[in-house]
Each structure stands twice: as C-alpha cells, then as structure tokens.
DRENDO-1510 file (C-alpha; in Angstrom, 1 decimal, always signed):
<recs>
REC; n; res; u; v; w
REC; 1; MET; +237.2; +85.8; +146.3 .
REC; 2; GLY; +238.1; +82.2; +145.7 .
REC; 3; ARG; +240.6; +80.1; +147.6 .
REC; 4; LEU; +244.2; +80.7; +146.6 .
REC; 5; LYS; +246.4; +77.8; +145.7 .
REC; 6; TYR; +250.1; +77.4; +146.3 .
REC; 7; SER; +252.4; +78.2; +143.4 .
REC; 8; ILE; +254.5; +75.1; +143.8 .
REC; 9; THR; +254.2; +71.8; +145.6 .
REC; 10; PRO; +257.2; +70.8; +147.7 .
REC; 11; GLU; +259.2; +67.8; +146.5 .
REC; 12; LYS; +260.1; +66.4; +149.9 .
REC; 13; GLU; +257.9; +64.9; +152.5 .
REC; 14; GLN; +259.9; +66.7; +155.2 .
REC; 15; SER; +258.4; +70.1; +154.5 .
REC; 16; SER; +255.7; +72.4; +155.8 .
REC; 17; ARG; +254.0; +75.3; +154.2 .
REC; 18; ALA; +251.8; +78.2; +155.2 .
REC; 19; MET; +250.0; +81.1; +153.5 .
REC; 20; GLY; +248.8; +84.4; +154.7 .
REC; 21; THR; +246.1; +86.0; +152.5 .
REC; 22; GLU; +245.2; +89.7; +152.0 .
REC; 23; HIS; +247.5; +91.4; +154.4 .
REC; 24; HIS; +247.2; +95.2; +154.4 .
REC; 25; ILE; +250.9; +95.8; +153.8 .
REC; 26; SER; +253.0; +97.4; +151.1 .
REC; 27; PRO; +253.8; +95.0; +148.2 .
REC; 28; LYS; +257.2; +96.6; +147.8 .
REC; 29; HIS; +258.1; +96.1; +151.4 .
REC; 30; ALA; +256.9; +92.5; +151.4 .
REC; 31; LEU; +259.0; +91.7; +148.3 .
REC; 32; GLU; +262.2; +93.1; +149.9 .
REC; 33; ILE; +261.6; +91.2; +153.1 .
REC; 34; CYS; +260.9; +87.9; +151.3 .
REC; 35; ARG; +264.0; +88.4; +149.1 .
REC; 36; THR; +266.1; +88.9; +152.2 .
REC; 37; ILE; +265.0; +85.9; +154.3 .
REC; 38; LYS; +264.8; +83.3; +151.5 .
REC; 39; GLY; +267.4; +80.6; +152.2 .
REC; 40; MET; +267.7; +81.4; +155.9 .
REC; 41; ARG; +266.9; +78.8; +158.6 .
REC; 42; ALA; +263.6; +79.3; +160.3 .
REC; 43; GLU; +265.0; +80.3; +163.7 .
REC; 44; THR; +267.5; +82.8; +162.1 .
REC; 45; ALA; +264.7; +84.3; +160.0 .
REC; 46; ARG; +262.5; +84.7; +163.0 .
REC; 47; ALA; +265.2; +86.5; +165.0 .
REC; 48; TYR; +265.9; +88.7; +162.0 .
REC; 49; LEU; +262.3; +89.7; +161.6 .
REC; 50; GLU; +262.0; +90.4; +165.3 .
REC; 51; ASP; +265.1; +92.7; +165.1 .
REC; 52; VAL; +263.5; +94.5; +162.1 .
REC; 53; ILE; +260.3; +95.1; +164.2 .
REC; 54; ALA; +262.5; +96.4; +167.1 .
REC; 55; LEU; +264.4; +98.7; +164.6 .
REC; 56; LYS; +267.7; +97.0; +165.3 .
REC; 57; ARG; +268.5; +95.5; +161.8 .
REC; 58; PRO; +267.5; +97.1; +158.5 .
REC; 59; VAL; +266.1; +95.3; +155.4 .
REC; 60; PRO; +268.2; +96.0; +152.3 .
REC; 61; PHE; +266.1; +97.5; +149.5 .
REC; 62; LYS; +267.6; +96.2; +146.3 .
REC; 63; ARG; +264.9; +96.8; +143.8 .
REC; 64; HIS; +262.7; +99.6; +145.2 .
REC; 65; ASN; +265.5; +101.8; +146.4 .
REC; 66; LYS; +265.0; +105.2; +144.8 .
REC; 67; LYS; +265.5; +107.9; +147.4 .
REC; 68; ILE; +266.0; +105.3; +150.2 .
REC; 69; PRO; +268.7; +106.4; +152.7 .
REC; 70; HIS; +271.7; +104.4; +153.7 .
REC; 71; ARG; +271.5; +102.4; +156.9 .
REC; 72; ARG; +274.2; +101.2; +159.3 .
REC; 73; GLY; +274.7; +97.4; +159.5 .
REC; 74; LEU; +273.9; +96.4; +155.9 .
REC; 75; VAL; +276.5; +94.1; +154.4 .
REC; 76; GLY; +277.0; +94.3; +150.7 .
REC; 77; TRP; +274.3; +96.9; +150.2 .
REC; 78; ASP; +273.7; +100.5; +151.4 .
REC; 79; ALA; +270.0; +101.4; +151.0 .
REC; 80; GLY; +267.6; +100.0; +153.5 .
REC; 81; ARG; +264.6; +100.5; +155.8 .
REC; 82; TYR; +262.7; +99.1; +158.7 .
REC; 83; PRO; +259.3; +97.9; +157.3 .
REC; 84; GLN; +257.7; +97.0; +160.6 .
REC; 85; LYS; +254.2; +96.3; +159.5 .
REC; 86; ALA; +255.3; +94.0; +156.6 .
REC; 87; ALA; +257.8; +92.3; +158.9 .
REC; 88; LYS; +255.0; +91.5; +161.4 .
REC; 89; ALA; +252.9; +89.9; +158.7 .
REC; 90; VAL; +255.7; +87.8; +157.3 .
REC; 91; LEU; +256.7; +86.8; +160.9 .
REC; 92; GLY; +253.1; +85.6; +161.4 .
REC; 93; VAL; +253.3; +83.4; +158.3 .
REC; 94; LEU; +256.7; +82.0; +159.4 .
REC; 95; ILE; +255.4; +81.1; +162.9 .
REC; 96; ASN; +252.4; +79.4; +161.3 .
REC; 97; ALA; +254.7; +77.3; +159.0 .
REC; 98; THR; +256.9; +76.3; +162.0 .
REC; 99; SER; +253.8; +75.3; +163.9 .
REC; 100; ASN; +252.7; +73.2; +160.9 .
REC; 101; ALA; +256.1; +71.5; +161.0 .
REC; 102; GLU; +255.8; +70.7; +164.7 .
REC; 103; TYR; +252.4; +69.2; +164.0 .
REC; 104; LYS; +253.8; +67.0; +161.3 .
REC; 105; GLY; +256.5; +65.8; +163.7 .
REC; 106; LEU; +259.4; +67.7; +162.1 .
REC; 107; ASP; +262.1; +69.7; +164.0 .
REC; 108; PRO; +261.6; +73.4; +163.3 .
REC; 109; ALA; +265.2; +74.1; +164.2 .
REC; 110; GLU; +266.4; +72.1; +161.2 .
REC; 111; MET; +264.0; +73.8; +158.8 .
REC; 112; LYS; +265.1; +76.1; +156.0 .
REC; 113; ILE; +263.0; +78.6; +153.9 .
REC; 114; THR; +263.2; +77.1; +150.5 .
REC; 115; TYR; +260.4; +79.1; +148.9 .
REC; 116; ILE; +258.8; +82.4; +149.8 .
REC; 117; SER; +256.9; +84.7; +147.6 .
REC; 118; THR; +254.3; +87.5; +147.5 .
REC; 119; LYS; +251.2; +87.8; +145.3 .
REC; 120; GLN; +249.0; +90.7; +144.7 .
REC; 121; GLY; +245.8; +90.3; +146.6 .
REC; 122; ARG; +242.4; +92.0; +146.3 .
REC; 123; THR; +242.2; +95.8; +145.9 .
REC; 124; LEU; +239.8; +97.3; +148.4 .
REC; 125; ARG; +238.0; +100.2; +146.8 .
REC; 126; GLY; +237.5; +103.4; +148.8 .
REC; 127; TRP; +236.6; +107.1; +148.3 .
REC; 128; MET; +237.9; +110.2; +150.0 .
REC; 129; PRO; +235.5; +113.1; +150.0 .
REC; 130; ARG; +236.8; +116.4; +148.6 .
REC; 131; ALA; +235.5; +119.9; +148.3 .
REC; 132; MET; +232.4; +120.9; +146.3 .
REC; 133; GLY; +230.9; +117.4; +146.3 .
REC; 134; ARG; +233.8; +115.7; +144.5 .
REC; 135; ALA; +235.6; +112.5; +145.6 .
REC; 136; THR; +239.0; +111.0; +145.0 .
REC; 137; PRO; +239.5; +107.2; +144.8 .
REC; 138; LYS; +241.5; +105.8; +147.8 .
REC; 139; ASP; +242.3; +102.2; +147.1 .
REC; 140; THR; +244.0; +99.8; +149.5 .
REC; 141; GLU; +246.3; +97.1; +148.1 .
REC; 142; THR; +246.5; +93.7; +149.8 .
REC; 143; VAL; +249.3; +91.1; +149.7 .
REC; 144; SER; +249.3; +87.3; +150.0 .
REC; 145; ILE; +252.4; +85.6; +151.3 .
REC; 146; GLU; +253.2; +82.0; +150.8 .
REC; 147; LEU; +256.1; +80.2; +152.5 .
REC; 148; ILE; +257.5; +76.6; +152.3 .
REC; 149; LEU; +260.0; +75.2; +154.9 .
REC; 150; THR; +262.1; +72.2; +154.1 .
REC; 151; GLU; +264.1; +70.1; +156.5 .
REC; 152; VAL; +267.8; +70.3; +155.9 .
REC; 153; SER; +269.7; +67.0; +156.2 .
</recs>
C-alpha cells in the first residue's frame, strides 16, 4: 500500500498534525469518537478519551445508534457506548500530535482539534474453516485516523 496523504493542509503555521494508519478498530466507533472530540482542546480531549477507556464517560452514538442502550451522563443525547479499543487508537494519535506540537515549539495546552477524520484502510482477507471442507471469508477492516491541532489565540 502506498503512503497516505493528509486530506487538508492547515492554514496556520501554528499547527501540528498526526496520522495513524491501519488501526484494527471499528470504523463506526472511530467515526463517533472523532465526531465527539472535534473542537475540543487537546488536554480536554485527552482526559475525555482516558475516561472512556476507564468506562467513566460514554461516547454518544448519533449516527450508528440502532439498538444502542441509553447511558448515564450524556448531555443532549441518550444512546452511547464505551468503545475502548477505538479510544486507545485515537488517544495514541492525539498524543503523537501534541508531541509534534512540542517539537515545533508550540504550547500543547493552547492547542485545539480543528480537523479530525477517519478513512477506510486496507481490508485484510482471511478465511474461517467450516465443516465438510468449506470455508467462510473472515475479513478484518482497518481504519486510518488523521488529526490536526491548531493553536488558539
């Protein structure tokens, strides 16, 4: 697979970006997490993702919410879940972006998530053996996450 490119280039010089490629997570969970943390400050988003991993705060599921139970603590929405695996992947990309900001000499406490998105990654083909010599396809979807932090003035 070739190298992925960023969807957009940041307008300001006071920005940092990071990308995580081919994470073995659910695309639906990744989309809902990215929708939730977009616009948050980096430190707030990091604390939020750590709370999701610790099962303290749920992520509101606004699009993929069929047969999703209600969760306590959601403001303005009822359906939600605790997607731990996807939250760990997004948290890794966020930590990478804040490290890139520190390397550029920017203050990570003043950074805000201006752009975050998910893309479909490569599909890993697999087979599950069945009875009488048959097999069923068992494919694994991967997700690429890109994130851009911009300094708020």
